[in-house]
C-alpha positions in Angstrom: -4.1 -26.3 -3.7 -1.5 -23.5 -4.3 -2.6 -20.3 -2.6 -3.0 -17.1 -4.6 -0.6 -14.3 -3.7 -2.0 -10.8 -3.2 0.0 -7.7 -2.7 -1.4 -5.0 -0.5 -0.1 -1.5 0.0 -0.9 -0.5 3.6 -1.0 3.2 3.9 1.1 4.6 6.8 -1.9 6.8 7.7 -3.7 3.6 8.7 -0.8 2.3 10.8 0.3 5.5 12.5 -1.9 8.6 11.6 -0.5 10.3 14.7 -0.5 7.5 17.3 -0.7 3.8 16.3 -4.3 3.0 15.3 -4.5 -0.2 17.3 -8.2 -0.7 16.7 -7.9 -0.7 12.9 -4.8 -2.9 13.0 -6.5 -5.5 15.2 -9.4 -5.6 12.7 -7.0 -5.9 9.8 -5.1 -8.7 11.5 -8.3 -10.7 12.1 -9.4 -10.3 8.4 -6.0 -11.3 7.0 -5.4 -14.3 9.2 -8.9 -15.5 8.4 -8.2 -15.3 4.7 -4.8 -17.1 4.8 -6.8 -20.3 4.1 -6.9 -19.1 0.4 -4.2 -16.5 0.1 -0.7 -15.5 0.9 -0.2 -11.8 1.5 2.7 -9.5 0.9 2.0 -6.2 2.7 4.1 -3.1 1.8 3.9 -0.6 4.6 3.8 3.2 4.1 5.6 5.6 6.3 2.6 7.7 7.6 3.2 10.5 10.0 6.6 9.1 11.0 7.8 9.6 7.4 6.3 13.0 7.0 7.9 14.2 10.3 11.3 13.1 9.0 10.7 14.5 5.5 9.6 17.9 6.7 12.6 18.3 8.9 15.0 17.8 6.0 16.1 20.3 3.4 13.3 20.5 0.8 15.8 21.0 -1.9 17.3 17.5 -1.3 14.6 15.1 -2.3 16.9 12.2 -2.2 17.6 12.6 1.5 13.8 13.1 2.0 13.1 9.9 0.1 15.7 7.9 2.0 14.2 9.1 5.3 10.8 8.0 4.0 12.1 4.6 3.2 13.5 4.2 6.7 10.1 5.0 8.1 8.4 2.4 5.9 10.8 -0.2 7.2 10.3 0.8 10.8 6.5 0.4 10.3 7.0 -3.0 8.6 9.0 -4.2 11.5 6.4 -3.0 13.9 3.7 -4.8 11.9 5.7 -8.0 12.2 5.7 -7.6 16.0 2.0 -6.8 16.0 1.2 -10.0 14.1 3.6 -11.9 16.3 5.9 -12.9 13.5 9.3 -14.1 14.7 11.3 -10.9 15.1 14.6 -12.8 14.3 13.4 -13.1 10.7 13.4 -9.4 10.2 11.9 -7.9 6.9 13.0 -8.3 3.3 15.0 -5.5 1.7 15.2 -6.9 -1.8 12.9 -8.8 -4.3 15.1 -11.9 -4.0 14.7 -11.9 -0.2 10.9 -11.3 -0.5 10.5 -14.4 -2.7 12.4 -16.4 -0.1 10.1 -15.2 2.7 7.0 -15.9 0.5 7.9 -19.6 0.5 7.7 -20.0 4.3 5.2 -17.3 5.5 1.5 -16.7 4.9 1.9 -13.0 5.6 5.1 -11.0 4.8 5.5 -7.3 5.7 8.1 -5.1 4.1 8.8 -1.4 3.5 10.3 0.1 0.4 12.8 -2.3 -1.0 15.3 0.0 -2.7 15.7 3.7 -3.4 14.3 5.1 -6.7 13.6 8.7 -7.5 9.9 9.8 -7.3 8.7 6.6 -5.7 6.7 5.7 -2.6 5.6 2.4 -0.9 2.7 2.3 -3.4 5.0 1.9 -6.4 7.1 -0.6 -4.5 3.9 -2.6 -4.0 2.9 -2.2 -7.7 6.4 -3.4 -8.8 6.1 -6.5 -6.6 2.6 -7.2 -8.0 4.1 -6.8 -11.5 7.0 -9.3 -10.9 4.8 -11.8 -9.1 1.8 -11.4 -11.5 -0.6 -10.8 -8.7 -3.6 -8.6 -7.9 -2.8 -5.3 -6.1 -5.0 -3.9 -3.3 -4.3 -0.4 -1.9 -5.5 0.2 1.6 -5.8 3.9 2.4 -7.7 6.3 4.6 -10.4 7.2 2.0 -13.1 4.9 0.7 -11.6 4.9 -2.8 -10.9 7.3 -5.7 -12.9 10.6 -5.8 -13.1 13.3 -8.4 -11.5 15.6 -5.8 -10.1 15.4 -2.3 -13.3 14.4 -0.3 -11.8 15.7 2.9 -11.6 19.2 1.4 -14.5 19.1 -1.1 -17.8 17.8 0.1 -19.0 17.7 -3.5 -16.3 15.3 -4.6 -17.9 12.3 -6.3 -16.9 8.7 -5.7 -15.5 6.7 -8.6 -16.2 3.0 -8.3 -14.5 1.9 -11.5 -11.9 3.5 -13.8 -9.5 2.4 -16.6 -5.8 2.1 -16.1 -5.3 4.9 -18.6 -7.7 7.3 -17.0 -6.3 6.6 -13.6 -2.8 7.4 -14.7 -4.0 10.7 -16.1 -5.5 11.6 -12.7 -2.4 10.6 -10.8 -0.2 12.8 -13.2 -2.3 15.9 -12.4 -0.3 16.0 -9.1 3.3 16.9 -9.1 5.3 14.3 -7.2 6.8 15.1 -3.8 8.1 12.8 -1.0 5.3 12.2 1.5 2.6 13.2 -0.9 -1.1 12.5 -0.3 -2.8 10.7 -3.1 -4.5 7.2 -3.2 -1.7 5.9 -5.5 1.5 7.6 -6.6 2.4 8.4 -10.3 5.0 5.6 -10.6 2.4 3.0 -9.3 -0.2 4.3 -11.8 2.3 3.9 -14.6 3.2 0.3 -13.6 -0.3 -0.9 -13.2 -1.3 0.6 -16.6 1.7 -0.8 -18.5 1.3 -4.2 -17.0 -2.5 -4.3 -16.8 -2.5 -5.2 -13.1 -6.0 -5.7 -11.5 -5.9 -3.0 -8.8 -8.4 -2.1 -6.0 -8.5 0.8 -3.7 -10.2 0.1 -0.3 -10.8 2.5 2.6 -10.7 2.1 6.3 -13.9 0.0 6.5 -12.1 -3.3 6.9 -15.2 -5.3 6.0 -14.8 -4.1 2.4 -11.5 -5.8 2.2 -13.0 -9.1 3.5 -15.8 -8.7 0.9 -13.3 -8.2 -1.9 -11.2 -11.2 -0.9 -14.4 -13.4 -0.8 -15.6 -12.2 -4.2 -18.5 -10.3 -2.8 -19.8 -6.8 -3.6 -17.5 -4.2 -1.9 -17.2 -0.4 -1.7 -14.0 0.7 -3.2 -12.5 1.6 -6.6 -11.6 -1.0 -9.2 -8.8 0.0 -11.7 -8.9 -2.2 -14.8 -9.2 -2.2 -18.6 
């Protein structure tokens, strides 16, 4: 039986919020390895605090340099995740779509960072672009339980949104002006890609059991973005 491919965007805030979150990553590793019986995973890593430290140190008027620094951080985190999962370090990580497809043929789990530089893009839109080209589902793993009407860390009255249309989600994403290192559950480019290509998308928070539930077709807490 051919395994279904799923693309995940692993937020850098889950890998290295300040220091490496080893407890979370161990739990993630356990869930993913358990589910390789049915799936192959492509995991696009965000830059997290490493990217933001680089970005804030650079001239805010040169967004290209900031974005390139962010890309470097995502690739550093992807290499680290390879080591964490004990994947042969000699294989490195893919830097292009062509290379990614080659890795997919021989690996159950493939980590990567941003593949190429594009303006106004983060690892989320890289993941959405991969999901588009491979015609797969897209799961965004982030540090909040899903989409809210407002930032739940700043507004205790923010309401949880369990399901939203592609069109309405893009509207919400576009309320925020893009900047490298931004904080939002999915960036504007990713929102546009998933809407235009009608990609089934899910946002899952730090409770790793919710990812396992989703992969097993069970009820989960998170946000579904669909038609």
